[in-house]
C-alpha positions in Angstrom: 10.8 44.8 11.9 13.2 45.1 14.8 15.9 47.7 14.0 18.5 45.6 15.9 18.5 41.9 16.8 20.9 40.5 19.3 21.7 36.7 19.4 24.2 35.0 21.7 27.0 35.7 19.2 25.7 38.2 16.6 24.2 41.6 16.1 21.9 42.0 13.2 21.1 45.6 12.0 18.1 46.4 9.8 19.4 47.9 6.6 17.3 50.8 5.3 19.8 52.5 3.0 23.4 52.1 1.9 24.5 55.2 0.0 27.9 55.2 -1.6 30.5 56.4 0.9 28.6 55.2 3.9 29.9 52.4 6.2 26.9 50.2 5.0 28.0 50.6 1.4 31.6 49.7 2.2 30.5 46.6 4.1 28.3 45.5 1.2 30.9 46.3 -1.4 33.5 44.2 0.5 31.0 41.3 0.6 30.0 41.6 -3.0 33.6 41.9 -4.2 34.7 38.7 -2.4 34.8 35.7 -4.8 34.2 33.1 -2.0 31.3 35.0 -0.5 29.6 35.3 -3.9 30.5 31.8 -5.1 26.8 30.7 -5.3 25.4 34.0 -6.3 23.7 34.5 -9.7 24.7 38.2 -9.5 28.4 37.1 -9.5 31.3 39.0 -8.0 31.0 42.8 -8.1 33.6 44.3 -10.4 32.8 47.9 -9.6 31.0 50.1 -7.1 28.2 50.3 -9.7 27.7 46.6 -9.6 27.3 46.8 -5.8 24.8 49.7 -6.2 22.7 47.6 -8.6 22.7 44.7 -6.1 21.6 47.1 -3.3 18.8 48.5 -5.4 17.4 45.0 -5.8 17.3 44.1 -2.1 16.5 47.2 -0.1 13.0 48.6 0.3 12.1 51.7 -1.8 9.7 54.6 -1.3 7.7 53.5 -4.3 4.3 51.8 -3.8 4.1 48.0 -4.2 5.7 45.1 -2.5 9.2 46.6 -2.4 8.1 47.9 1.0 8.1 44.3 2.2 11.8 43.8 1.5 13.9 43.0 4.6 17.7 43.2 4.8 19.9 42.7 7.8 23.6 43.2 8.0 25.2 40.6 10.2 28.0 41.5 12.7 30.0 39.2 14.9 30.1 40.3 18.6 33.7 40.6 19.7 34.8 39.7 23.2 36.1 42.7 25.2 38.7 42.7 27.9 35.9 43.4 30.4 34.1 40.3 29.3 37.1 38.1 29.8 37.9 39.5 33.2 34.5 40.0 34.7 32.8 36.8 33.5 29.5 36.2 31.8 27.3 37.6 34.6 28.9 41.0 34.4 29.6 41.2 30.7 28.9 44.4 28.8 25.6 45.2 27.1 25.8 43.2 23.8 24.4 46.3 22.0 27.5 48.2 23.1 30.1 45.5 22.3 32.5 46.0 19.4 31.6 44.1 16.3 32.9 43.2 12.9 30.8 42.9 9.7 30.5 39.3 8.4 27.5 39.0 6.2 24.1 40.0 4.8 20.7 38.3 5.0 17.8 39.4 2.7 14.1 38.6 2.2 12.7 39.8 -1.0 9.1 39.3 -2.3 8.8 36.8 -5.1 7.6 38.6 -8.3 7.5 38.3 -12.0 11.3 38.6 -12.2 11.9 35.6 -9.8 12.7 32.1 -11.0 9.4 30.6 -12.3 8.7 27.2 -10.8 6.5 24.3 -11.8 3.1 24.2 -10.0 4.2 21.2 -8.0 7.0 23.2 -6.3 5.2 26.6 -6.2 3.9 26.7 -2.7 1.8 28.7 -2.0 0.2 29.1 -5.5 1.4 32.2 -7.4 -2.2 33.4 -7.6 -2.6 33.6 -3.8 -3.8 37.0 -2.7 -3.5 36.4 1.1 0.0 35.0 1.3 3.2 36.9 0.8 6.1 34.8 -0.5 9.6 36.0 0.3 12.8 34.6 -1.1 15.6 34.1 1.4 19.2 34.8 0.4 22.4 35.2 2.5 26.1 35.8 2.0 28.9 35.5 4.5 32.5 36.5 4.3 34.9 33.5 4.8 35.7 34.8 8.4 32.1 33.9 9.3 32.1 30.4 7.8 31.8 27.1 9.7 30.6 28.7 12.9 26.8 28.2 12.7 26.3 32.0 12.0 24.0 31.4 9.1 21.7 29.2 11.1 21.8 31.6 14.1 21.0 34.7 12.0 18.3 33.1 9.9 16.5 31.7 13.0 16.6 35.2 14.6 15.2 36.9 11.6 12.5 34.3 11.2 11.5 34.9 14.8 11.4 38.7 14.2 9.2 38.2 11.1 6.7 36.3 13.2 6.8 38.8 16.1 6.6 42.0 14.1 3.3 43.9 14.1 0.9 42.3 11.6 0.4 45.7 9.8 3.9 45.4 8.5 2.8 42.6 6.2 -0.5 44.2 5.2 -2.5 43.5 3.1 -1.2 39.9 3.5 -2.3 37.6 6.4 0.1 34.7 5.7 3.8 34.7 5.2 5.8 32.0 3.4 9.6 32.0 2.9 11.3 30.0 0.2 15.0 29.5 -0.6 16.6 28.0 -3.7 19.7 26.0 -3.0 22.0 24.4 -5.5 22.6 20.7 -5.0 26.3 21.4 -5.1 26.0 23.5 -1.9 25.5 20.9 0.9 26.4 23.4 3.6 23.4 25.6 2.7 21.2 22.5 2.5 22.2 21.7 6.1 21.3 25.3 7.1 17.9 24.9 5.6 17.3 21.7 7.6 18.4 23.4 10.9 16.1 26.4 10.3 13.0 24.4 9.7 12.9 24.9 5.9 11.3 21.9 4.2 12.8 20.5 1.0 9.9 20.6 -1.4 11.7 18.9 -4.3 14.4 19.4 -6.9 13.9 21.7 -10.0 16.2 20.8 -12.9 16.9 24.2 -14.3 18.2 24.7 -17.8 18.7 28.0 -19.6 21.1 30.7 -20.8 24.6 30.1 -19.4 25.4 31.7 -16.1 28.7 31.9 -14.2 28.2 30.0 -11.0 30.6 28.3 -8.6 33.6 29.2 -10.7 32.3 28.0 -14.1 29.8 28.7 -16.8 26.8 26.4 -16.7 23.5 26.0 -18.6 21.9 23.6 -16.1 21.6 23.1 -12.3 19.8 20.9 -9.8 18.0 23.3 -7.5 16.5 22.3 -4.1 13.3 24.3 -3.5 13.0 24.8 0.3 10.3 26.6 2.2 8.2 27.1 5.3 5.3 29.2 6.6 6.2 31.8 9.2 2.6 33.1 9.5 -0.5 31.1 8.6 
């Protein structure tokens, strides 16, 4: 995967590690400690550095064998306009890779496994038994400073393109790549992002189970839109 992705307004940096005390850890702890950024997260708001470490362990690739090597995480940074940009004009603007940035979010793709939400066969595309298709689950979180600007759509589209263009050996032994996302019906903004990034709404799963704290309240049921698309076929 590309170590750095530049879009018209963003810089995405491939996240390999985030040890405590590093800038990467501080960014993620800020994100995970923000109540608004974690409003729709089943992990909930981080109450300690240990909570953030647990989250990081679940989304970054490890050195162990298995599908954890197919985990993909990008930190998302907003490109800030410099004085030179404003005075010189677009044609002579500074190299985007050298521009100052500010951290605004995180995007992750994690293989669906036995610990993922089990879905009825009608919504499980491709079938869980597929040996040629890798299914990744998309998740993203943005700080409020990054809301309502189209950054989620811009960053997801860029990462999808990077997934398609990376060397096929990265996804070995799989030859097809499918991405799914689970979006709560109470989150229309994310449903719009799904539409804009080509994710197809496959149907609604009426989840019931042990109470979880979500969107500011405890709930034992949720209507979940199961969205997905193939990136490689």
